[in-house]
C-alpha positions in Angstrom: -115.7 135.5 276.1 -118.7 134.5 274.0 -119.9 137.5 271.4 -123.5 138.8 272.1 -126.5 138.7 269.5 -127.9 142.1 268.2 -130.4 141.9 270.0 -128.3 141.2 273.5 -126.1 143.9 272.5 -128.7 146.4 272.6 -129.8 145.2 275.4 -126.4 145.4 276.9 -125.9 148.6 276.3 -129.7 149.9 277.6 -129.5 148.1 281.2 -125.5 149.7 280.9 -127.1 153.2 279.7 -129.9 153.2 282.3 -129.2 151.1 284.9 -132.6 149.1 286.1 -135.7 148.6 283.2 -138.9 146.4 282.3 -139.2 144.2 279.9 -142.3 146.9 278.6 -139.3 150.3 278.7 -137.0 147.9 277.0 -139.8 147.1 274.5 -140.6 150.6 273.9 -137.0 151.6 273.5 -135.6 149.3 271.0 -138.7 148.6 269.1 -139.0 144.8 270.0 -142.3 142.5 270.9 -142.0 141.3 274.7 -142.2 137.8 273.7 -138.8 138.1 271.8 -137.5 140.4 275.0 -138.0 137.4 276.9 -136.3 134.4 274.9 -132.9 136.7 274.9 -133.5 137.4 278.6 -133.7 133.3 279.0 -130.0 133.1 276.6 -128.3 136.1 279.1 -129.6 134.9 282.3 -127.8 131.6 281.1 -124.6 133.7 280.7 -124.7 135.0 283.4 -125.0 138.5 281.7 -128.5 140.0 283.4 -130.6 139.3 286.7 -133.7 140.2 287.4 -134.9 142.7 290.5 -138.1 142.7 292.3 -140.0 145.8 291.5 -142.9 145.3 294.2 -143.9 149.1 294.7 -145.3 149.1 291.2 -147.2 145.9 291.9 -146.9 142.0 292.8 -144.3 139.8 290.4 -142.9 142.7 289.0 -139.3 142.6 287.1 -136.6 144.7 286.3 -133.1 143.6 284.3 -130.1 144.8 285.4 -126.8 144.3 283.8 -124.3 141.8 286.2 -120.4 141.9 286.5 -120.5 139.5 283.6 -123.0 141.6 281.4 -120.8 145.1 282.7 -117.7 143.8 281.2 -119.8 143.1 278.2 -120.5 146.1 278.0 -117.0 147.4 278.7 -116.7 145.2 275.3 -119.2 146.6 273.4 -119.0 150.3 274.2 -115.6 150.4 274.6 -115.0 152.1 278.2 -114.0 150.7 281.5 -115.1 152.3 284.0 -113.5 149.9 287.2 -116.6 151.9 289.9 -119.5 150.3 288.2 -118.0 147.4 288.6 -117.6 147.2 292.1 -121.1 149.1 292.1 -122.7 145.8 290.4 -125.7 144.5 293.1 -125.6 147.8 295.6 -128.5 150.1 293.8 -131.6 148.7 295.5 -132.1 151.8 297.8 -132.5 153.5 293.9 -134.6 151.2 291.9 -137.8 153.4 292.8 -135.6 156.2 291.6 -134.8 155.0 288.3 -138.2 153.3 287.8 -139.7 156.7 287.8 -136.7 158.3 285.6 -136.8 155.4 283.1 -140.5 155.3 283.2 -140.8 159.1 281.8 -138.5 158.8 279.0 -140.3 155.3 277.9 -143.7 156.6 278.1 -142.9 159.5 275.9 -141.0 157.4 273.2 -144.8 155.4 273.5 -146.3 159.0 272.9 -144.2 159.4 270.3 -145.1 156.7 268.1 -148.2 158.6 266.6 -146.6 160.6 264.7 -144.6 161.6 262.1 -142.0 158.7 262.0 -139.1 161.5 262.3 -139.9 162.9 265.2 -139.8 162.0 268.9 -136.6 161.3 271.3 -133.1 160.8 269.5 -131.3 161.5 272.5 -131.4 160.1 276.1 -128.7 160.6 278.5 -129.7 158.0 281.3 -129.1 159.5 285.2 -125.4 157.9 285.5 -124.2 159.5 282.8 -126.4 163.0 282.8 -123.9 165.1 285.1 -121.2 164.8 282.5 -122.4 166.8 279.8 -121.7 170.1 281.8 -118.5 168.5 283.9 -116.4 171.4 285.3 -112.7 171.6 286.0 -112.3 173.3 289.7 -109.3 175.4 291.1 -107.2 172.5 292.1 -107.9 171.0 288.4 -110.1 168.8 289.5 -113.1 167.4 287.1 -116.3 167.8 288.6 -119.7 167.5 287.8 -122.0 169.8 290.5 -125.1 169.7 287.9 -126.4 166.4 288.3 -129.8 166.0 286.3 -131.3 162.0 286.7 -131.6 162.7 282.5 -131.2 164.5 280.1 -133.0 164.7 276.2 -133.5 165.8 272.9 -137.0 166.1 271.7 -136.9 166.2 267.5 -140.4 167.9 266.0 -141.4 167.4 262.4 -141.7 170.5 261.0 -138.6 171.4 262.7 -136.7 172.1 266.4 -135.3 170.3 268.9 -136.8 170.5 272.4 -133.5 170.0 274.9 -134.8 168.8 278.2 -133.7 168.5 281.8 -135.0 166.4 283.9 -135.9 166.1 287.4 -137.8 163.5 289.1 -138.9 164.4 292.3 -140.1 162.1 295.3 -140.3 165.0 297.6 -137.7 163.4 299.9 -135.1 166.1 298.9 -135.3 169.4 301.9 -136.2 172.6 300.0 -132.9 174.3 300.6 -131.3 171.8 297.9 -134.2 172.3 295.5 -133.5 175.9 295.9 -129.9 175.1 295.7 -130.3 172.8 292.1 -132.1 175.7 290.2 -129.7 178.3 291.3 -127.4 175.6 290.0 -129.6 175.2 286.7 -129.3 178.3 285.7 -125.2 179.7 286.7 -123.8 176.2 284.6 -125.7 176.0 281.8 -125.7 179.5 281.2 -121.7 178.7 280.7 -122.7 175.6 278.4 -125.5 178.0 276.7 -125.1 180.1 274.2 -128.9 181.4 274.8 -129.7 179.5 278.0 -133.7 180.5 277.5 -133.8 177.6 275.1 -132.9 175.2 277.5 -135.9 173.0 279.2 -135.9 172.4 283.1 -138.4 169.2 283.8 -139.8 168.4 287.3 -141.9 165.3 287.6 -143.3 165.2 291.1 -146.1 163.0 293.0 -147.7 166.1 294.2 -149.6 169.6 293.9 -148.0 170.8 296.2 -144.6 170.3 295.3 -145.1 172.0 292.0 -146.1 174.9 294.2 -143.2 175.0 296.4 -140.7 174.6 293.4 -142.9 177.5 291.4 -141.7 179.7 294.8 -138.6 179.4 295.2 -138.2 179.9 291.7 -139.7 182.8 291.5 -138.2 184.1 294.7 -134.8 183.5 293.0 -135.3 184.9 289.5 -136.9 188.3 291.4 -134.0 188.5 294.3 -130.2 186.6 293.3 -131.1 186.3 289.8 -133.0 189.3 288.3 -132.0 190.5 285.5 -130.2 187.5 284.2 -131.1 184.8 281.5 -132.8 181.6 282.7 -133.7 178.5 281.5 -137.4 177.6 281.2 -138.5 175.4 284.3 -141.8 173.2 284.7 -143.5 171.4 286.9 -146.2 168.3 286.4 -147.1 165.8 288.6 -147.2 161.8 287.8 -150.6 161.9 288.0 -151.1 164.4 284.9 -149.1 162.4 283.1 -151.1 159.4 283.4 -153.9 161.2 282.7 -153.0 163.8 279.9 -150.3 162.3 279.1 -146.8 164.4 278.0 -147.9 166.5 275.4 -151.1 167.3 277.0 -151.3 171.1 278.5 -149.9 169.8 281.6 -146.6 171.9 282.2 -146.9 174.6 284.5 -144.8 177.5 284.8 -143.5 179.9 287.6 -146.3 182.5 286.3 -149.4 179.9 286.7 -149.3 179.4 282.4 -150.0 175.6 281.3 -148.4 174.6 278.3 -147.8 171.9 275.9 -144.9 170.2 274.8 -144.9 172.0 271.2 -145.2 175.2 273.4 -142.0 175.1 275.0 -138.6 176.2 273.8 -136.3 174.4 271.4 -133.0 175.1 269.0 -133.4 175.7 265.3 -131.3 175.5 263.4 -129.6 172.2 260.8 -130.5 169.0 261.9 -129.8 165.4 261.2 -131.8 162.6 260.3 -131.6 160.1 262.6 -134.3 157.4 263.4 -135.3 158.7 267.0 -135.6 156.0 270.0 -138.1 153.1 269.8 -139.0 154.2 265.8 -135.8 151.5 264.5 -137.6 149.5 261.9 -137.2 145.9 262.9 -137.6 143.0 260.5 -140.5 140.4 260.6 -139.5 136.7 260.6 -141.0 135.4 257.7 -143.5 138.3 257.4 -143.5 137.7 253.4 -142.9 134.1 252.7 -146.1 134.5 250.1 -144.2 136.9 248.3 -141.2 135.1 248.3 -143.2 131.4 247.4 -142.2 130.2 249.9 -145.2 127.5 251.3 -145.9 127.1 255.0 
């Protein structure tokens, strides 16, 4: 098997974790120039590790990138994991593409917006849609491992002034039946309470397409809190439409609670305590080739 170069390894691991990404999304995540990624993709395509998919639901000629079976095997070697099921699923994810794109767009746009913040502030953890359920895996009465709670993504955003905002993201397209939403909201309280010392510091974010869907989610949540969940500590549930995110960004006062409040990203509950000094996603330092020629006395 051919050994991937550093940039190829980063691309392979990113596509392995997040299933499908556009060149723009990868550029934001990895802090590489688009042209640099295009050159890497040309080589990786010739090696049979990646392939592109049409994303005509965005615009004509838009493309996304996914791993081939050979690319997944390279990812196994890099991560020291082996999931036979992923090899069988390669090429069968067409129905999930619009959903994956919407989820990954939220996270990469958050990375983009954080670029204007201090160097040490930003998204320090992003668990993709495929693996998010593993964070809250349980063992049932028969000893079988289950993942009843499966967010579309889990993120940790670290603030420069201190504190981590941990959020569970749900990309709601309006296709799920209302009772599915009801059960999902109930599960967030039931399952998170088994893992969180203080569940009120956990955030659940619903990104929707329509205002009416936000209203319905809040109605369900209010009913649950006044009935089945009365007196129990619960997570903070927020909604926002894609339209408002486009207009004001994730840092604006766009996040609505069930009581009608609109808050900013910095107003949400956050964990306090010791923090590792990790570099946020999208803020990796990249050496620019030949940037210091003059200093080194090189001629043109």
